[in-house]
PLY file of the C-alpha trace (Angstrom):
ply
format ascii 1.0
element vertex 168
property float x
property float y
property float z
element edge 167
property int vertex1
property int vertex2
end_header
-23.99 17.44 -4.22
-23.41 16.36 -7.59
-19.94 14.96 -8.53
-17.90 17.40 -11.23
-18.52 16.38 -14.73
-14.33 15.74 -15.17
-14.48 13.19 -12.68
-17.09 10.77 -14.16
-16.11 8.37 -17.17
-18.95 6.59 -18.94
-17.47 2.73 -18.90
-18.54 -0.35 -20.75
-21.36 -2.44 -19.30
-19.69 -4.08 -16.71
-19.76 -8.38 -16.64
-18.73 -9.02 -12.85
-19.53 -12.96 -13.55
-16.91 -13.24 -15.99
-14.68 -11.82 -13.58
-11.70 -14.49 -12.42
-10.11 -13.85 -9.17
-5.95 -13.08 -10.48
-3.12 -15.45 -9.89
-0.28 -13.45 -8.43
3.28 -13.78 -8.56
5.08 -15.35 -5.62
1.72 -14.70 -3.45
1.66 -16.72 -0.35
-0.93 -19.85 0.41
-3.80 -18.96 2.10
-2.69 -19.49 5.12
0.65 -17.55 5.59
-1.88 -14.88 4.07
-5.13 -15.31 6.98
-2.07 -15.39 9.53
-1.09 -12.41 8.23
-4.62 -10.86 7.84
-5.25 -11.34 11.81
-1.50 -9.86 12.73
-2.15 -6.79 10.21
-5.95 -6.42 12.46
-4.73 -6.81 15.93
-1.03 -5.02 15.76
-1.06 -2.69 13.03
-4.50 -0.99 12.36
-5.74 -1.53 15.36
-5.66 1.90 17.33
-4.51 0.95 21.11
-2.24 -2.35 20.34
-0.47 -0.25 17.06
1.24 1.74 20.11
3.26 -1.43 20.44
6.81 0.41 19.33
7.54 0.52 15.62
10.70 -1.59 16.17
8.52 -4.75 17.42
6.29 -4.08 14.24
9.53 -3.65 11.99
10.45 -7.20 13.29
6.75 -8.51 12.86
7.31 -7.65 9.11
10.61 -8.59 8.30
9.13 -11.85 10.07
6.46 -12.24 7.40
9.49 -11.60 4.46
9.43 -7.32 4.25
13.03 -5.72 4.05
12.54 -3.47 7.05
15.69 -0.74 7.13
16.60 0.33 10.14
15.03 3.57 12.32
11.14 2.68 10.54
8.63 5.08 12.45
5.14 2.89 12.52
2.22 4.38 13.83
-1.18 3.69 14.53
-4.32 2.19 11.71
-1.89 1.62 9.26
-2.95 -1.57 7.10
-0.08 -3.85 4.62
-1.79 -6.11 2.55
1.16 -8.45 2.04
5.16 -7.26 3.53
6.38 -10.07 1.43
5.84 -7.09 -1.14
7.62 -4.83 0.76
10.61 -3.03 0.85
11.60 -0.05 3.18
14.83 1.66 3.59
16.14 3.66 6.86
14.36 5.99 8.88
10.89 6.15 7.31
8.09 7.30 8.43
4.66 5.67 8.35
1.81 8.11 9.05
-1.71 6.69 11.15
-3.85 5.55 8.47
-1.71 5.23 5.76
-2.77 2.20 3.37
0.31 0.36 1.42
-2.39 -2.33 -0.73
0.51 -4.40 -2.01
-0.25 -6.81 -4.96
3.57 -6.69 -6.01
6.54 -4.79 -4.65
6.53 -1.14 -3.37
9.34 0.16 -2.64
10.15 2.33 -0.10
13.54 4.95 -0.14
15.44 5.88 2.85
14.52 9.13 5.03
10.79 8.72 3.61
7.62 10.69 5.25
4.19 9.45 4.12
2.06 11.11 5.90
-1.32 10.11 7.63
-4.37 8.78 5.50
-2.10 8.38 2.17
-2.95 5.21 -0.46
-0.17 3.29 -2.43
-2.48 0.87 -4.19
-0.05 -1.55 -6.81
-3.42 -3.35 -8.35
-6.88 -1.73 -10.01
-9.41 -3.48 -12.19
-9.71 -2.42 -15.91
-12.79 -0.35 -16.00
-12.40 -0.51 -19.91
-13.00 -4.54 -20.04
-16.84 -5.69 -19.43
-14.80 -8.40 -17.19
-13.60 -6.23 -14.36
-10.27 -7.68 -15.26
-7.11 -6.70 -12.57
-3.92 -5.33 -13.36
-1.19 -4.23 -10.48
2.18 -2.54 -11.10
5.07 -1.34 -8.45
5.47 1.60 -6.65
9.03 3.22 -6.60
9.48 5.59 -4.07
12.98 7.55 -3.88
15.23 8.26 -1.33
13.92 11.60 0.37
10.17 11.77 -0.90
7.50 13.18 0.86
3.88 11.80 0.15
1.61 14.55 1.71
-1.03 13.83 3.88
-4.06 12.35 1.82
-2.07 11.46 -1.17
-3.64 8.47 -3.61
-0.67 6.79 -5.28
-1.63 4.71 -8.02
-0.02 1.38 -9.84
3.22 2.39 -11.45
4.30 5.47 -10.05
7.42 6.16 -9.45
8.00 9.29 -6.63
11.69 10.17 -7.58
14.45 11.28 -4.55
13.63 14.30 -3.32
10.35 15.11 -4.87
7.00 15.19 -2.09
3.38 14.44 -4.10
1.27 17.21 -3.35
-2.41 18.04 -4.11
-2.67 20.11 -7.30
0 1
1 2
2 3
3 4
4 5
5 6
6 7
7 8
8 9
9 10
10 11
11 12
12 13
13 14
14 15
15 16
16 17
17 18
18 19
19 20
20 21
21 22
22 23
23 24
24 25
25 26
26 27
27 28
28 29
29 30
30 31
31 32
32 33
33 34
34 35
35 36
36 37
37 38
38 39
39 40
40 41
41 42
42 43
43 44
44 45
45 46
46 47
47 48
48 49
49 50
50 51
51 52
52 53
53 54
54 55
55 56
56 57
57 58
58 59
59 60
60 61
61 62
62 63
63 64
64 65
65 66
66 67
67 68
68 69
69 70
70 71
71 72
72 73
73 74
74 75
75 76
76 77
77 78
78 79
79 80
80 81
81 82
82 83
83 84
84 85
85 86
86 87
87 88
88 89
89 90
90 91
91 92
92 93
93 94
94 95
95 96
96 97
97 98
98 99
99 100
100 101
101 102
102 103
103 104
104 105
105 106
106 107
107 108
108 109
109 110
110 111
111 112
112 113
113 114
114 115
115 116
116 117
117 118
118 119
119 120
120 121
121 122
122 123
123 124
124 125
125 126
126 127
127 128
128 129
129 130
130 131
131 132
132 133
133 134
134 135
135 136
136 137
137 138
138 139
139 140
140 141
141 142
142 143
143 144
144 145
145 146
146 147
147 148
148 149
149 150
150 151
151 152
152 153
153 154
154 155
155 156
156 157
157 158
158 159
159 160
160 161
161 162
162 163
163 164
164 165
165 166
166 167
């Protein structure tokens, strides 16, 4: 099946040999990132070990620098890039298969539901730059917001309090 033309954009010819990995202010050492990646894979992203109680997962996130309120519900198969850039309010539900790809701050207010399969990403590459330069911008999700299933929340997004991000 062909891809609809409105989804295709012409870009400059890429020169990926010119790409330079970004420096991310506030990022942790390679050793800390490695430890986090292992724990993320074993506990958060794992279908079986992902069934450990949410309070244990919240404690793990806090141990790696996340600010996490009370009453977090964190389902299995969640992936969080860097917990030290994550702030979660009280009584937040994060559904199965959510990916928080945060190279900078993601602030999630209280009483927020992030439904299954949602993707929050703070970074991307500049498709108008032949060297494919990386950029990132924080995401802010207000109190009482709802990110419905399989939504993409791009860099710099602000979801106001008591609003839902839905299709169309």
